[in-house]
Every structure is written in C-alpha cells, then in structure tokens.
C-alpha positions as CSV (number, residue, x, y, z in Angstrom):
1,M,10.9,96.1,-19.0
2,N,8.9,97.8,-16.2
3,L,11.1,98.2,-13.1
4,T,8.8,100.8,-11.4
5,G,5.9,100.3,-9.0
6,T,5.7,97.5,-6.4
7,P,8.2,94.7,-7.2
8,E,7.3,91.2,-6.1
9,L,11.2,90.4,-6.0
10,C,14.0,92.6,-4.7
11,M,17.3,91.8,-6.5
12,I,20.5,93.0,-5.3
13,A,22.9,93.2,-8.1
14,A,26.6,93.5,-7.5
15,D,26.7,95.6,-10.8
16,R,24.4,98.6,-10.2
17,G,24.3,99.4,-13.9
18,A,23.0,95.8,-14.9
19,V,19.4,96.3,-14.4
20,A,19.6,99.6,-16.4
21,R,21.4,97.8,-19.3
22,L,19.1,95.1,-19.5
23,Q,16.3,97.5,-19.4
24,Q,17.7,99.5,-22.5
25,T,18.7,96.6,-24.5
26,S,15.9,94.1,-23.9
27,L,12.5,93.9,-25.4
28,A,11.1,92.2,-22.4
29,T,8.1,93.6,-20.8
30,S,8.5,92.0,-17.4
31,L,10.9,89.8,-15.3
32,R,10.1,87.2,-13.0
33,M,12.1,84.8,-10.9
34,Q,11.2,82.0,-8.8
35,V,13.7,81.2,-5.9
36,P,13.3,78.0,-3.9
37,I,13.8,78.6,-0.2
38,R,13.4,75.6,2.2
39,A,11.0,77.0,4.8
40,Y,12.7,75.0,7.6
41,A,16.1,76.3,6.8
42,L,14.7,79.9,6.9
43,A,13.2,79.0,10.3
44,R,16.5,77.9,11.7
45,L,18.5,81.0,10.3
46,L,16.0,83.1,12.1
47,A,16.2,81.2,15.3
48,K,20.0,81.4,15.2
49,I,19.8,85.2,14.8
50,A,17.2,85.6,17.5
51,Y,19.1,83.3,19.9
52,G,22.3,85.2,19.3
53,Y,20.6,88.4,20.0
54,A,18.8,87.2,23.2
55,I,22.2,85.9,24.5
56,Y,23.8,89.3,23.7
57,T,20.9,91.1,25.3
58,Y,20.1,89.1,28.3
59,G,23.3,86.7,28.9
60,V,23.5,83.0,28.2
61,D,23.1,82.1,32.0
62,N,19.9,84.1,32.2
63,L,18.0,82.1,29.7
64,V,16.3,78.9,30.7
65,D,14.1,76.3,29.0
66,V,15.5,77.5,25.6
67,N,12.9,76.6,23.1
68,V,14.8,77.0,19.9
69,L,18.2,75.4,20.9
70,P,17.0,71.8,20.0
71,G,16.0,72.9,16.7
72,I,19.2,75.0,16.0
73,L,21.3,72.0,16.9
74,E,19.2,69.8,14.7
75,Q,18.1,67.6,17.7
76,R,14.4,68.2,17.0
77,E,12.5,69.7,14.1
78,D,10.0,71.6,16.1
79,L,11.0,75.4,15.1
80,A,7.5,75.9,13.6
81,W,6.2,75.9,17.3
82,W,8.7,78.9,18.0
83,V,9.5,80.6,14.9
84,G,6.6,82.4,13.1
85,G,5.0,85.9,12.4
86,S,2.3,88.2,13.6
87,R,-0.4,90.0,11.8
88,Y,0.7,93.1,13.8
89,A,3.6,95.2,12.7
90,V,5.8,95.4,15.8
91,F,8.3,97.8,14.5
92,E,5.7,100.3,13.2
93,S,3.5,100.4,16.2
94,D,4.2,101.5,19.9
95,G,6.1,98.0,20.4
96,L,9.7,98.0,19.9
97,Q,11.6,101.2,19.4
98,V,14.5,100.2,17.2
99,P,16.0,102.8,14.7
100,P,15.6,101.6,11.2
101,G,18.7,100.1,9.7
102,V,19.5,97.4,7.1
103,H,18.0,95.3,9.5
104,Q,15.8,95.5,12.5
105,I,15.9,93.4,15.7
106,G,14.6,93.8,19.1
107,S,13.4,91.9,22.1
108,A,10.8,92.1,24.8
109,V,10.0,89.9,27.9
110,V,6.4,88.9,28.3
111,N,5.2,87.0,31.3
112,G,8.7,85.8,31.8
113,Q,9.1,84.7,28.1
114,V,11.8,86.3,25.8
115,F,10.5,87.1,22.3
116,V,12.7,88.5,19.7
117,V,11.4,90.3,16.6
118,I,13.5,90.3,13.4
119,R,12.9,92.1,10.1
120,L,15.6,91.5,7.4
121,F,16.3,94.0,4.7
122,A,14.1,96.7,6.5
123,R,15.8,99.4,4.7
124,L,15.3,98.0,1.3
125,D,11.7,97.5,1.7
126,P,9.7,99.0,4.4
127,R,7.1,96.2,4.0
128,A,9.6,93.5,4.7
129,P,8.0,90.8,6.8
130,E,8.7,90.6,10.6
131,Y,9.4,87.3,12.3
132,M,8.9,86.5,15.8
133,V,10.9,84.0,17.7
134,V,10.0,82.7,21.2
135,I,13.4,82.1,22.8
136,G,12.3,80.6,26.2
137,R,11.9,81.8,29.6
138,L,14.2,84.4,31.4
139,R,15.7,83.4,34.7
140,E,13.6,84.9,37.6
141,E,16.5,86.9,39.0
142,P,18.8,87.6,36.0
143,T,22.5,88.1,36.8
144,P,24.0,91.2,35.9
145,Q,25.6,91.6,32.4
146,G,29.0,93.1,31.7
147,L,32.6,92.4,31.0
148,S,34.7,91.3,34.0
C-alpha cells in the first residue's frame, strides 16, 4: 500500500495507528474509496456557514436582500446561483488576510455585496478548495456592532 505522494482522498481516522497497521499487514498496492456527497447539501452547508459568519461580522440588521436565506430555509432551490468557487485562490493572494487554521473563512464587501470565502480543512491540505458565497447586500449605513 502506497500512502505517500498526493492523495486523492484524505481520511481522518480516529485510530492514528490504523493506517500504519493496514499498510504492514496488507498486500494491497492502493486504496480507493468513493464517498457520495449530495452537491446541493454541500451548497446548503456552505451557505449556512457563510451566513452565520456574515451575521457575526456585519450584524443581522445590516444585511439586506439576503440571497442565501431562502435556500437555507428550503423555500427555494437556487443556491447554485449564490454558492460556488473561483479559479483564483483568494487566501493565497493579496485578497483576504486570514491566518491559516483548521478552516479558513473571511469576507469582503464589493460594490455593496457581501462575499464570504470558505476553505474547509485548510490545515490538512493546502490545496483544499475555496468556496465563495454571495450573501446579499450590506445596508448603506450599517448600525454599529457590539454588546449592549
């Protein structure tokens, strides 16, 4: 079993020694798994993460015309319009400056629109994909955030 090089699939085992034991006791030369993922469920998960981050960053009262909320609430199935990717790596460019962690998330306002960029499991694989979510518009005159 060859576990070096560029893996096609990253497995996170609860038992750290499981892969080493399998490698020592198996005659297998490779390991491959197919994990079916419903694309729309992934888009909905990303929209929920991004919307929560946008609320945390800008405040729920400062977001108007929220594009992703009907999809999150399962009122519409239009998240493909608002959740996607970019051919440009935002976190590795002069874009969002977010320290590397297990996950990366950041936001920007461009022409009044709130964009959130998410990279799940960034620490496990530096080539992990970035997802971009168009949340909606930011209120023209945001109200200050803070605890009362």
